[in-house]
C-alpha positions in Angstrom: 9.2 83.3 -32.8 12.1 83.5 -29.9 11.3 80.3 -28.1 9.5 78.4 -30.8 10.7 74.6 -30.8 10.3 72.5 -33.4 10.8 68.5 -33.7 11.8 67.1 -37.0 11.5 64.0 -37.7 14.2 62.2 -40.6 15.3 59.4 -41.6 18.5 59.3 -40.0 16.8 60.5 -36.3 14.9 63.3 -34.6 16.1 67.1 -34.6 15.3 69.8 -32.5 15.3 73.4 -33.9 15.0 76.4 -31.3 14.6 80.2 -32.5 17.4 82.0 -30.2 17.8 85.5 -31.2 18.1 85.9 -34.8 19.0 82.1 -35.5 18.5 78.4 -34.9 20.3 75.8 -33.4 20.2 72.7 -34.1 20.3 69.7 -31.9 20.4 66.0 -33.4 20.8 63.2 -34.6 18.7 62.0 -31.4 16.7 58.7 -31.0 19.8 56.1 -32.1 19.6 57.1 -35.8 15.8 55.5 -36.4 13.5 56.6 -38.9 11.1 59.4 -37.2 7.9 59.6 -39.4 6.2 61.6 -36.5 7.0 63.4 -33.7 5.0 65.0 -30.8 5.5 67.8 -27.8 3.9 69.4 -24.8 6.2 71.3 -22.7 9.5 69.1 -21.8 7.6 65.7 -22.4 8.7 64.8 -26.0 7.8 61.7 -28.5 9.3 60.6 -31.5 7.6 57.7 -33.7 9.2 55.4 -36.2 11.1 52.6 -37.4 11.5 50.7 -40.2 11.2 45.9 -40.9 15.1 46.3 -39.9 14.6 48.2 -36.6 11.0 47.1 -35.5 8.6 49.9 -34.8 9.0 52.1 -31.5 8.3 55.4 -29.8 10.8 57.5 -28.0 9.7 59.7 -25.2 11.7 62.0 -23.0 10.9 64.0 -19.8 13.5 66.3 -20.0 13.3 68.3 -23.0 15.0 66.2 -25.3 18.1 65.1 -23.3 17.9 61.7 -22.3 14.9 59.0 -23.9 13.4 56.1 -23.7 12.4 53.7 -26.5 9.1 51.5 -26.1 8.9 48.6 -29.0 5.9 47.7 -29.9 7.5 45.1 -32.5 10.6 44.0 -32.7 12.3 44.2 -36.1 15.0 42.3 -37.9 18.0 43.4 -36.4 16.7 42.3 -33.0 16.6 38.3 -34.8 19.9 38.8 -36.2 21.3 39.8 -33.0 20.0 36.9 -31.2 21.0 34.5 -33.9 24.5 35.7 -34.0 25.2 36.1 -29.9 29.0 36.0 -30.7 28.5 39.2 -33.4 26.8 40.9 -31.4 28.8 40.9 -28.0 31.8 42.4 -30.9 29.5 45.2 -31.3 28.1 45.9 -27.9 24.7 45.2 -28.6 21.9 42.5 -27.4 18.3 42.0 -29.3 15.3 44.0 -27.8 12.9 41.9 -25.1 10.0 40.6 -27.0 7.7 43.5 -28.1 3.6 43.2 -27.8 2.9 43.5 -31.4 5.6 41.9 -33.2 4.5 40.4 -36.6 1.7 42.8 -36.5 3.3 45.9 -37.1 6.5 47.6 -39.2 7.1 50.8 -38.1 5.2 53.6 -36.6 3.9 56.5 -38.6 1.4 59.2 -36.7 0.8 60.3 -32.6 -1.2 63.0 -31.7 -2.2 63.7 -27.9 -5.6 62.8 -27.2 -7.3 63.8 -23.9 -4.5 63.1 -20.9 -3.3 60.2 -23.8 -1.1 59.1 -26.4 -2.7 58.2 -29.6 -0.3 56.0 -32.3 -1.3 54.9 -35.8 1.3 52.8 -37.6 1.8 50.4 -41.3 -0.3 48.2 -41.6 -2.9 50.8 -40.3 -3.6 50.0 -36.6 -4.7 52.8 -33.8 -2.7 52.3 -30.7 -3.6 54.1 -27.1 -1.4 55.1 -24.3 -2.7 56.2 -21.0 0.9 56.4 -19.1 3.0 58.4 -21.6 4.0 55.8 -24.3 5.3 53.3 -22.1 2.8 50.6 -22.5 0.1 50.5 -25.5 -2.9 48.9 -26.9 -5.2 49.0 -30.0 -7.9 50.6 -30.2 -10.3 47.5 -31.6 -13.2 49.4 -33.1 -11.2 50.9 -36.2 -8.9 47.9 -36.5 -11.7 45.6 -36.6 -14.1 48.0 -38.9 -16.0 45.5 -41.2 -14.5 47.2 -44.4 -10.9 46.1 -43.1 -10.4 43.2 -45.7 -11.1 45.8 -48.8 -8.4 48.4 -47.4 -5.9 48.6 -50.1 -2.2 50.1 -49.3 -0.7 53.1 -51.0 2.4 53.4 -52.4 4.0 53.6 -48.9 2.1 50.8 -47.9 -1.1 50.8 -45.6 -0.6 53.3 -43.1 -2.8 55.1 -40.6 -0.3 58.8 -41.5 -2.6 61.6 -39.9 -4.7 61.5 -36.5 -6.9 64.4 -35.6 -8.6 65.6 -32.8 -10.7 68.2 -31.0 -9.6 69.4 -27.6 -13.2 70.6 -27.0 -14.3 67.4 -27.2 -12.6 63.9 -26.7 -15.1 61.7 -27.9 -14.0 62.8 -31.3 -11.7 61.5 -33.9 -10.4 61.2 -37.5 -8.0 59.1 -38.8 -7.0 59.4 -42.5 -5.2 56.1 -44.1 -3.3 55.7 -47.4 -5.0 54.3 -48.8 -8.3 53.5 -47.4 -9.8 56.9 -46.6 -10.9 59.1 -43.7 -12.7 57.8 -40.6 -14.2 59.3 -37.7 -15.6 58.7 -34.4 -17.8 60.6 -32.1 -17.5 57.7 -29.5 -14.0 58.0 -27.8 -12.6 55.3 -30.6 -15.4 52.4 -29.6 -17.1 53.2 -33.3 -15.3 54.2 -36.6 -17.7 55.6 -40.0 -15.6 55.5 -43.2 -16.1 59.8 -44.0 -15.8 60.0 -48.4 -18.5 61.0 -49.6 -18.4 64.0 -52.2 -20.9 67.1 -51.9 -23.7 68.1 -54.1 -21.5 70.3 -55.4 -18.5 68.7 -56.1 -16.8 68.8 -59.3 -16.5 65.5 -60.9 -13.7 63.0 -60.5 -10.4 64.4 -61.5 -8.8 60.1 -61.4 -10.4 57.1 -62.6 -10.0 55.4 -59.0 -12.6 58.6 -58.2 -16.4 58.4 -58.3 -19.4 60.9 -59.1 -20.1 59.8 -55.3 -16.7 59.8 -53.7 -13.7 61.4 -53.1 -11.5 58.7 -53.0 -9.3 57.0 -50.9 -6.0 57.8 -50.9 -6.2 60.4 -47.8 -2.5 61.9 -47.7 -2.7 64.3 -45.1 -5.1 65.6 -43.1 -6.2 69.0 -40.5 -8.8 70.3 -38.9 -9.7 74.3 -37.9 -11.8 75.3 -35.4 -15.3 73.8 -35.2 -16.0 70.8 -37.2 -13.9 72.1 -40.5 -11.6 70.0 -41.6 -9.4 69.7 -44.9 -7.4 67.4 -46.6 -4.6 67.0 -49.4 -5.7 63.7 -51.4 -4.1 61.4 -53.9 -5.9 63.6 -56.3 -7.0 67.0 -55.1 -7.8 69.2 -52.0 -11.0 68.6 -50.4 -12.8 70.8 -47.9 -15.2 69.7 -44.9 -17.8 71.7 -42.7 -19.7 68.7 -41.4 -17.2 66.8 -39.6 -15.7 64.6 -43.1 -19.8 63.6 -43.4 -19.4 65.4 -47.3 -16.6 66.7 -49.0 -15.9 69.7 -51.2 -13.9 69.7 -54.3 -11.6 73.2 -53.9 -9.1 72.3 -56.0 -9.6 75.4 -58.6 -7.6 78.0 -58.7 -4.0 75.5 -58.0 -1.4 74.7 -60.3 -1.4 70.6 -59.9 -3.9 67.9 -58.0 -1.2 66.4 -56.4 0.7 67.1 -52.7 0.9 65.9 -49.7 0.9 68.2 -46.9 -1.8 70.9 -45.7 -1.7 73.3 -42.8 -4.5 74.7 -41.1 -4.4 77.8 -38.7 -5.8 77.0 -35.4 -7.7 79.6 -34.5 -9.2 80.6 -38.6 -11.0 78.0 -40.0 -10.7 79.8 -42.9 -6.8 79.8 -43.5 -4.5 77.2 -45.0 -1.7 76.5 -47.1 -0.6 73.6 -49.1 2.5 73.0 -51.5 1.1 71.7 -54.3 3.7 69.2 -56.8 3.5 68.7 -60.8 2.1 65.5 -60.3 2.5 61.4 -59.5 4.3 60.4 -62.3 5.9 63.5 -63.1 8.5 63.9 -60.8 6.9 65.1 -57.7 8.8 68.3 -57.5 7.2 71.6 -57.5 5.3 73.5 -60.8 8.2 74.6 -62.9 10.6 73.6 -60.2 10.0 77.0 -58.8 8.9 76.5 -55.1 5.8 78.3 -53.9 3.5 77.7 -50.8 -0.4 78.0 -51.4 -2.6 80.2 -49.2 -6.3 80.7 -48.8 -7.8 82.7 -46.9 -11.1 82.0 -48.1 -11.3 78.3 -47.1 -10.3 77.2 -50.5 -12.6 79.7 -52.4 -9.5 81.1 -53.5 -5.7 80.6 -53.9 -2.4 82.5 -54.2 1.1 81.3 -54.6 3.3 82.5 -51.5 7.2 82.6 -53.2 9.3 85.3 -51.3 12.3 83.0 -49.5 11.9 80.2 -51.4 13.8 78.6 -54.5 12.7 79.7 -58.2 14.9 78.2 -60.0 16.0 74.7 -60.6 13.5 73.4 -57.3 13.1 69.7 -57.5 12.3 68.9 -54.1 9.5 67.3 -52.4 7.3 67.8 -48.9 6.1 65.1 -47.6 2.6 64.3 -45.7 3.9 65.2 -42.2 6.6 68.2 -43.3 4.4 70.8 -42.3 3.6 72.8 -39.6 1.5 75.7 -38.4 1.9 77.7 -35.1 -0.5 79.2 -32.8 -1.7 82.9 -32.2 -2.0 85.7 -35.1 0.3 86.0 -37.3 0.7 82.4 -37.0 4.3 81.0 -37.7 4.4 78.4 -40.6 6.8 75.9 -40.9 7.8 73.2 -43.5 11.0 70.6 -44.5 12.0 68.8 -47.7 13.0 65.4 -48.6 16.5 67.6 -49.6 17.2 68.5 -46.0 15.8 71.9 -45.5 13.6 73.7 -43.3 11.8 77.0 -44.0 9.9 79.4 -41.3 7.3 82.2 -42.4 6.5 84.3 -38.9 4.0 86.3 -41.5 1.3 83.4 -42.2 3.4 82.2 -45.0 3.4 85.7 -46.6 7.5 85.6 -46.5 10.3 82.6 -45.7 13.5 82.2 -44.8 15.5 79.1 -44.9 16.3 78.1 -40.9 18.2 74.6 -41.2 19.9 73.0 -44.6 21.9 69.6 -45.7 19.5 67.7 -42.7 19.2 64.0 -43.7 15.4 63.9 -45.6 12.6 65.4 -43.8 9.8 63.1 -42.9 7.7 65.3 -40.3 7.9 68.9 -39.0 5.7 69.7 -35.5 5.6 72.2 -33.1 6.7 71.4 -29.0 3.6 73.3 -27.3 
């Protein structure tokens, strides 16, 4: 794994984990201690997105591999209002309110990032998709999704109405997918000009396990989504794991064989569309920790037809952590590296496509995302 760099977003800023020799170095916290929901990297160009009602919504960007950062705010937060209303206190703290941000009052935080045909995409809470043509310095809405005719029907998930997953096709920039909790999967084949909601069950899907499902749809509460080569998509839904072989137009239920129908992340191999990984939790209202308090990453090598547990190197007693939706990443090549972070501040790595694991960092703040700097 020498030369690998992980971007780890946490509730207290961004951390950089670099593989060096037999170990890993940890740098951070970066980005002024903001909650970092997601990150992306391309060479020395790095981005970290996040915020809250207090901080506002923004994207940090670095041109020098993380040594320095600039913040582009999409929306001001409560802290800016407080600083403006209390100038004497602000002066004592050596702080001043940020300049007015263009989407103040419209969004609370940035939840997702994706590189797209020389541009940068950002998804926010409430669910809105933005694009930047200047590396994250300025932003504009992709109104084809914002103004979707079903917008009035979108309902928030437990974390609010969030656009938490953006999937692109490097070979065809006209294709985009967005996962929104709890509005479903949306797809565009014209570069974001128009969007179609894609939540239809396949004809062979099993009956819905949830009272919120139906014989025709898989449900709207998407937790995470990944894409393999071609138009193969996978999603971890609130009530199961699903596969689409046609770009999301129909979804097969592939939950059978897993110990639970609940979890957050799904990792997909970049070269093999049949290989994927999930990390089931014991249930929505049962504590959201590994079944039996024994950690396992479940791996499939046949597109979800069968699953097996990979436990070597993972805690097998009294393990109560949660792995959140953006906290798993898959590297390039064969064998692919696989990585995940926990809400208890650990990061685990596998150099053999999930067969065995090593804890490479511990005692970090709650891990919200793990990504690779490409």
